[in-house]
LUMPA-806582 format. One line per 10 residues: number of its first residue (from 1); for each residue x, y, z of C-alpha. Coordinates in Angstrom, 2 decimals. Example, Ala and Ser with C-alpha at 12.3 -4.5 7.8 and 13.67 -1.06 7.14 Angstrom:
// residues 2
1> 12.30/-4.50/7.80 ~ 13.67/-1.06/7.14
//
This chain:
// residues 437
1> 75.11/105.14/110.85 ~ 78.28/106.30/109.19 ~ 81.31/104.24/108.32 ~ 82.59/102.03/111.07 ~ 85.53/103.17/113.11 ~ 89.00/101.91/112.33 ~ 91.50/100.48/114.79 ~ 93.41/103.15/116.64 ~ 97.11/103.67/116.17 ~ 99.62/102.99/118.88
11> 100.99/106.42/119.77 ~ 104.21/104.76/120.90 ~ 105.06/103.10/117.62 ~ 103.88/101.43/114.43 ~ 100.23/100.54/114.32 ~ 99.81/96.95/115.50 ~ 103.55/96.51/115.22 ~ 103.43/96.55/111.43 ~ 106.90/97.09/110.08 ~ 108.17/97.85/106.66
21> 107.23/94.63/104.93 ~ 105.26/94.89/106.47 ~ 105.81/98.57/106.43 ~ 107.69/100.64/108.93 ~ 105.37/103.37/110.17 ~ 101.74/103.28/111.30 ~ 99.49/101.86/108.63 ~ 95.97/103.21/108.96 ~ 93.22/101.14/107.42 ~ 90.34/102.66/105.53
31> 87.02/101.11/106.54 ~ 84.75/99.70/103.90 ~ 81.15/100.69/104.43 ~ 79.21/97.84/105.96 ~ 82.03/95.33/106.24 ~ 84.57/94.34/108.88 ~ 86.53/91.20/109.41 ~ 87.60/89.01/112.28 ~ 89.30/85.64/112.51 ~ 86.90/82.72/112.50
41> 86.75/81.30/115.99 ~ 87.37/77.61/116.50 ~ 84.22/75.72/117.22 ~ 83.10/74.83/120.69 ~ 81.86/71.34/121.39 ~ 78.30/72.41/122.07 ~ 76.65/69.29/120.75 ~ 74.04/69.07/118.03 ~ 72.47/72.38/118.85 ~ 73.09/72.74/115.57
51> 112.26/76.57/103.41 ~ 110.86/79.32/101.41 ~ 108.83/78.39/98.43 ~ 108.92/80.34/95.18 ~ 105.83/82.38/94.50 ~ 104.22/81.33/91.25 ~ 103.06/84.03/88.81 ~ 99.36/84.67/88.84 ~ 97.39/83.56/85.84 ~ 94.82/86.31/85.95
61> 94.42/89.74/87.42 ~ 93.15/89.92/90.95 ~ 91.26/92.75/92.50 ~ 92.08/94.29/95.86 ~ 89.49/96.74/97.10 ~ 89.60/99.04/100.06 ~ 90.96/97.22/103.08 ~ 88.54/95.40/105.33 ~ 89.42/96.46/108.87 ~ 89.05/94.37/111.97
71> 90.47/93.77/115.40 ~ 90.90/90.19/116.52 ~ 91.25/89.09/120.11 ~ 92.44/85.50/120.43 ~ 91.78/83.47/123.53 ~ 91.21/80.08/124.99 ~ 87.73/80.40/126.41 ~ 85.60/77.78/128.09 ~ 84.16/75.82/125.24 ~ 86.60/76.84/122.52
81> 89.37/78.94/121.13 ~ 87.82/82.13/119.94 ~ 89.25/85.08/118.09 ~ 86.67/87.79/117.67 ~ 86.29/91.36/116.55 ~ 83.59/93.87/117.32 ~ 83.68/97.22/115.55 ~ 81.51/100.25/116.19 ~ 78.55/101.06/113.99 ~ 76.17/98.93/112.00
91> 78.91/97.27/109.99 ~ 79.54/93.55/110.36 ~ 82.62/92.58/112.32 ~ 85.05/89.83/111.47 ~ 85.96/86.96/113.71 ~ 88.22/83.98/113.48 ~ 86.67/80.64/112.69 ~ 87.70/78.98/115.89 ~ 84.90/78.89/118.42 ~ 84.29/79.82/122.00
101> 81.46/80.54/124.37 ~ 82.65/84.03/125.24 ~ 84.76/86.77/123.74 ~ 87.33/87.92/126.28 ~ 89.63/90.48/125.96 ~ 103.81/76.13/99.18 ~ 105.69/71.64/98.04 ~ 108.73/73.71/96.95 ~ 108.06/73.02/93.27 ~ 104.35/73.70/93.63
111> 103.36/70.17/92.67 ~ 99.97/68.97/93.86 ~ 100.07/66.24/96.48 ~ 97.53/63.73/97.66 ~ 94.42/62.74/95.77 ~ 92.78/65.11/93.32 ~ 89.42/64.80/91.63 ~ 88.89/65.49/87.95 ~ 85.47/66.93/87.25 ~ 83.66/67.35/83.97
121> 80.34/68.99/83.35 ~ 78.24/69.65/86.44 ~ 80.09/70.01/89.72 ~ 80.34/66.67/91.50 ~ 80.68/67.96/95.04 ~ 80.03/64.50/96.48 ~ 83.24/63.25/94.85 ~ 85.15/66.30/96.06 ~ 83.92/65.80/99.63 ~ 84.80/62.09/99.50
131> 88.34/62.91/98.37 ~ 89.00/65.84/100.70 ~ 87.36/64.82/103.98 ~ 90.04/62.19/104.81 ~ 92.63/64.99/104.64 ~ 90.90/67.23/107.18 ~ 91.00/66.91/110.96 ~ 89.39/68.25/114.11 ~ 91.65/69.86/116.69 ~ 90.91/70.07/120.42
141> 93.04/72.30/122.64 ~ 93.33/72.86/126.36 ~ 95.14/75.68/128.08 ~ 95.18/77.86/131.15 ~ 92.18/79.84/129.89 ~ 90.01/76.84/129.02 ~ 89.29/74.44/126.19 ~ 88.37/74.85/122.56 ~ 88.44/73.33/119.12 ~ 89.21/74.11/115.53
151> 90.09/72.47/112.22 ~ 93.22/71.46/110.36 ~ 94.53/69.73/107.24 ~ 96.94/66.82/106.80 ~ 100.03/68.33/105.15 ~ 102.19/65.24/104.53 ~ 102.62/61.57/105.42 ~ 105.07/62.46/108.21 ~ 102.26/63.59/110.50 ~ 102.37/67.35/110.00
161> 99.04/69.12/110.46 ~ 98.41/72.72/109.39 ~ 95.98/75.01/111.21 ~ 95.61/78.63/112.29 ~ 97.93/80.06/114.93 ~ 94.97/81.45/116.84 ~ 93.48/77.95/117.17 ~ 96.47/76.69/119.18 ~ 97.56/79.96/120.85 ~ 98.22/79.27/124.53
171> 97.48/75.56/124.17 ~ 99.09/73.27/126.71 ~ 97.55/70.11/125.26 ~ 96.53/69.44/121.67 ~ 94.52/66.46/120.42 ~ 93.96/65.78/116.71 ~ 91.06/63.60/115.60 ~ 91.09/62.07/112.14 ~ 87.97/61.26/110.14 ~ 86.64/57.98/111.50
181> 87.28/58.93/115.12 ~ 90.94/58.03/115.74 ~ 92.50/60.63/118.04 ~ 96.20/61.37/118.60 ~ 98.12/63.80/120.82 ~ 100.03/66.46/118.89 ~ 102.71/69.05/119.55 ~ 102.88/72.57/118.17 ~ 106.25/72.57/116.36 ~ 105.92/76.01/114.81
191> 103.56/78.95/115.07 ~ 103.62/82.22/113.13 ~ 101.07/84.64/114.61 ~ 101.81/87.33/112.00 ~ 100.42/85.05/109.25 ~ 98.02/83.19/111.59 ~ 99.46/79.82/110.62 ~ 100.75/76.97/112.77 ~ 102.09/73.46/112.22 ~ 101.50/70.47/114.49
201> 103.28/67.12/114.68 ~ 101.27/64.02/115.53 ~ 102.74/62.03/118.40 ~ 101.91/58.80/116.57 ~ 101.82/58.82/112.77 ~ 99.28/56.42/111.20 ~ 100.34/54.60/108.05 ~ 97.24/55.66/106.14 ~ 97.49/59.45/106.49 ~ 96.16/61.12/103.34
211> 97.77/64.52/102.68 ~ 95.60/67.13/101.06 ~ 96.34/67.99/97.43 ~ 97.94/71.40/97.08 ~ 96.36/73.70/94.49 ~ 97.38/77.00/92.92 ~ 95.46/79.95/94.37 ~ 96.90/82.06/91.55 ~ 94.69/80.18/89.08 ~ 91.51/81.14/90.95
221> 89.07/83.58/89.41 ~ 86.14/85.44/90.92 ~ 83.07/83.23/90.56 ~ 84.98/79.93/90.69 ~ 83.29/77.26/92.85 ~ 84.91/76.30/96.15 ~ 84.17/74.06/99.14 ~ 85.00/74.66/102.82 ~ 85.68/71.62/104.99 ~ 86.07/71.74/108.75
231> 84.74/71.36/112.26 ~ 82.21/74.17/112.78 ~ 80.59/74.18/116.23 ~ 82.20/70.79/116.88 ~ 80.46/69.16/113.90 ~ 83.44/67.43/112.32 ~ 83.59/66.70/108.61 ~ 81.16/69.47/107.70 ~ 81.32/70.66/104.08 ~ 79.80/73.82/102.61
241> 80.02/75.17/99.08 ~ 80.06/78.60/97.50 ~ 82.08/80.68/95.11 ~ 85.16/82.87/95.18 ~ 83.60/86.25/95.92 ~ 86.79/88.31/95.65 ~ 90.55/87.92/95.48 ~ 93.34/89.92/97.11 ~ 90.94/91.20/99.75 ~ 93.05/93.02/102.38
251> 91.83/91.72/105.74 ~ 93.24/92.84/109.08 ~ 92.63/90.88/112.27 ~ 94.20/91.10/115.70 ~ 96.80/88.41/116.22 ~ 96.61/85.68/118.85 ~ 99.38/85.61/121.43 ~ 97.86/83.06/123.78 ~ 98.02/85.59/126.61 ~ 94.61/87.16/127.42
261> 96.44/90.30/128.58 ~ 98.31/90.60/125.26 ~ 96.12/91.09/122.17 ~ 99.02/90.32/119.84 ~ 100.16/92.10/116.69 ~ 97.89/92.64/113.70 ~ 97.54/89.94/111.05 ~ 97.21/91.34/107.53 ~ 96.08/88.80/104.93 ~ 95.74/89.17/101.18
271> 92.72/86.94/101.49 ~ 90.44/84.89/99.30 ~ 86.86/85.97/100.02 ~ 84.24/83.23/99.69 ~ 80.50/82.81/100.06 ~ 80.91/79.24/101.34 ~ 79.50/79.16/104.86 ~ 82.30/79.40/107.43 ~ 81.41/79.33/111.12 ~ 83.14/79.15/114.50
281> 85.26/76.00/114.41 ~ 86.17/76.26/110.72 ~ 89.44/78.01/111.59 ~ 92.37/76.10/110.12 ~ 90.17/74.03/107.83 ~ 90.43/73.61/104.08 ~ 89.09/75.73/101.26 ~ 89.35/73.59/98.13 ~ 88.64/74.12/94.45 ~ 86.41/71.95/92.28
291> 89.29/69.52/91.77 ~ 89.62/68.90/95.51 ~ 92.87/70.87/95.80 ~ 93.71/73.13/98.73 ~ 93.55/76.78/97.66 ~ 93.25/78.33/101.13 ~ 93.15/77.85/104.90 ~ 89.93/79.28/106.33 ~ 90.76/81.88/108.94 ~ 88.19/84.65/109.41
301> 84.61/85.70/108.76 ~ 82.66/88.92/108.59 ~ 79.78/88.97/111.04 ~ 77.20/91.43/112.27 ~ 77.78/92.81/115.79 ~ 75.92/90.76/118.39 ~ 75.69/93.54/120.95 ~ 77.11/91.24/123.61 ~ 79.98/88.91/124.34 ~ 78.75/86.11/122.11
311> 79.97/85.22/118.67 ~ 78.16/85.43/115.36 ~ 77.95/82.92/112.55 ~ 78.28/83.08/108.81 ~ 76.68/85.87/106.82 ~ 78.19/84.61/103.59 ~ 81.46/86.54/103.83 ~ 84.40/84.36/104.80 ~ 88.13/84.68/104.25 ~ 90.95/82.21/103.65
321> 94.74/82.48/103.61 ~ 95.84/81.65/100.03 ~ 97.60/78.32/99.54 ~ 100.73/79.99/98.16 ~ 101.18/81.90/101.42 ~ 100.38/78.76/103.40 ~ 103.08/76.81/101.57 ~ 105.59/79.63/102.01 ~ 105.13/79.75/105.79 ~ 104.42/76.10/106.61
331> 107.54/74.71/104.99 ~ 109.62/77.11/107.08 ~ 107.76/76.13/110.25 ~ 108.42/72.45/109.53 ~ 112.12/73.08/108.86 ~ 112.97/75.55/111.61 ~ 109.90/76.20/113.76 ~ 109.90/79.86/112.72 ~ 109.26/81.86/109.55 ~ 110.80/84.94/107.96
341> 108.70/87.61/106.29 ~ 109.31/89.83/103.31 ~ 110.42/93.39/104.01 ~ 110.06/96.45/101.77 ~ 111.18/99.13/104.20 ~ 108.67/101.96/103.96 ~ 106.28/103.71/106.30 ~ 102.83/104.11/104.81 ~ 99.60/106.07/104.95 ~ 96.50/106.17/102.77
351> 96.48/108.92/100.15 ~ 95.34/109.95/96.68 ~ 96.95/111.48/93.61 ~ 95.71/112.75/90.28 ~ 97.12/111.39/87.03 ~ 95.77/112.35/83.59 ~ 92.61/113.73/85.14 ~ 91.88/110.59/87.16 ~ 92.17/110.29/90.94 ~ 94.03/107.20/92.15
361> 94.12/105.94/95.74 ~ 97.08/104.05/97.07 ~ 99.72/103.66/99.76 ~ 101.68/106.87/100.37 ~ 105.30/106.45/101.41 ~ 105.84/108.53/104.54 ~ 109.38/107.35/105.24 ~ 112.02/105.08/103.72 ~ 114.11/103.01/106.07 ~ 117.88/103.36/105.57
371> 119.44/100.27/104.00 ~ 116.05/98.83/103.06 ~ 115.08/97.33/99.70 ~ 112.95/100.40/99.02 ~ 115.89/102.75/99.54 ~ 118.07/100.59/97.30 ~ 115.46/100.85/94.55 ~ 115.35/104.65/94.80 ~ 111.94/105.05/96.39 ~ 111.29/108.31/98.22
381> 109.02/109.73/100.86 ~ 105.99/111.19/99.07 ~ 105.72/108.43/96.45 ~ 102.22/106.98/96.12 ~ 102.35/103.23/95.50 ~ 99.41/102.15/93.34 ~ 100.43/98.67/92.18 ~ 102.65/95.68/92.80 ~ 103.33/93.34/89.90 ~ 99.98/93.16/88.08
391> 97.87/93.84/91.18 ~ 96.40/97.22/92.13 ~ 97.24/98.71/95.53 ~ 94.41/100.88/96.83 ~ 95.48/101.40/100.45 ~ 98.36/101.02/102.89 ~ 96.89/97.78/104.21 ~ 96.52/96.42/100.69 ~ 100.25/96.92/100.13 ~ 101.09/95.24/103.45
401> 98.97/92.24/102.43 ~ 100.65/92.04/99.03 ~ 104.15/92.16/100.50 ~ 103.38/89.62/103.21 ~ 102.08/87.21/100.57 ~ 105.53/87.12/99.00 ~ 108.79/85.59/100.15 ~ 112.20/87.01/100.96 ~ 114.30/87.30/97.83 ~ 111.27/87.74/95.56
411> 111.54/90.46/92.94 ~ 108.45/92.66/92.59 ~ 107.51/95.47/90.24 ~ 106.27/98.45/92.24 ~ 104.18/101.03/90.40 ~ 104.11/104.49/91.98 ~ 103.21/108.11/91.30 ~ 105.77/110.86/91.85 ~ 105.18/114.50/90.97 ~ 102.08/113.60/88.98
421> 103.89/111.03/86.81 ~ 103.50/107.27/87.07 ~ 106.65/105.14/87.13 ~ 107.71/101.58/87.96 ~ 110.70/100.14/89.76 ~ 111.84/96.58/90.48 ~ 112.52/95.81/94.15 ~ 114.05/92.67/95.65 ~ 112.33/91.98/98.96 ~ 114.54/91.11/101.93
431> 113.95/89.47/105.28 ~ 112.91/91.77/108.07 ~ 116.05/92.86/109.96 ~ 114.81/91.36/113.22 ~ 114.24/88.01/111.48 ~ 117.50/87.67/109.55 ~ 119.25/84.41/110.32
//
């Protein structure tokens, strides 16, 4: 079979509603042979069947390959919240780590919180699990379309719980269960489908809540050990280990609106790829480093097509939202219930250009929105963007993921090719016009 098909563009407007930060015009994704992504469904209880934070500079270069394309449909199905993607061809498809029986339709200063584990010599995963498990929770939801479950992390001592937006999309009742079995009703106080993050507030706040320690995803390197903690298939407190397989992996999933008739806008994540086993129900759970610090929120997996309506499990390719992006969005959700997103102001397409005998792929600017940060920086239609700060940009989706990882007001260095010459410009990202407060 050839390369898998990519999501179709909306002939009436920007693909999946992606704007210029988010970039204004349709943003086609280039499929990667043999790989597709979808949000990890929340796990079904099937029994034993088995304020804007400042972005910190990265400490080492990350690598963003060709975008991994997927289409995510979020729903509340009988047995679980499930966000799944099926793409044509032999390629695996991605699905969210919440589970279902059927597939229908940064603290401001970056300081670590909670308990961390110092490790020397051989990895002591038992100590990491002991430290992190008390900071992870199981989430049960009920809505008009059915019941489901997912995972979450304790954010602070005030009773805020962080999870994926697709886990709680359409939920009318939410119940959070802490390790040890204590269960509390919770309210969704903020949800941001475009980043697939949501914040809950416990109705009763126990005195012994243990917030998870916040780590720096910018210090991660490919090959670093990590652990995923969550509630796969209703098996709470499950831990799995692996490594960081890739960084800055552009992953596109279909957003969760909570309405089965509305697939929602696309979610583009500059994701951490991991080999740690992530399965339906892991959505919203923790990805931690070897010190027990949160470096990502597990959100999607790549899976092989099942040929039916069921969901697939881990094939060793999972994705997490980096902790810096989590902090950026969650603190806004806690403060105001909504989040703003960075805006560059360009329409994009995939393209190539030749420089010094080498062919470079990148994000071609097809239009520049009047009054946008891109226009203010002198960018033009026809420019080919090939880098942002110290990170390569190899596709339109890769640029969208890079911009969405940053906050409004952040200054970024954009590297581009114009008339066969490479240049660089500094751009100050703004809030999307429809989100300005």
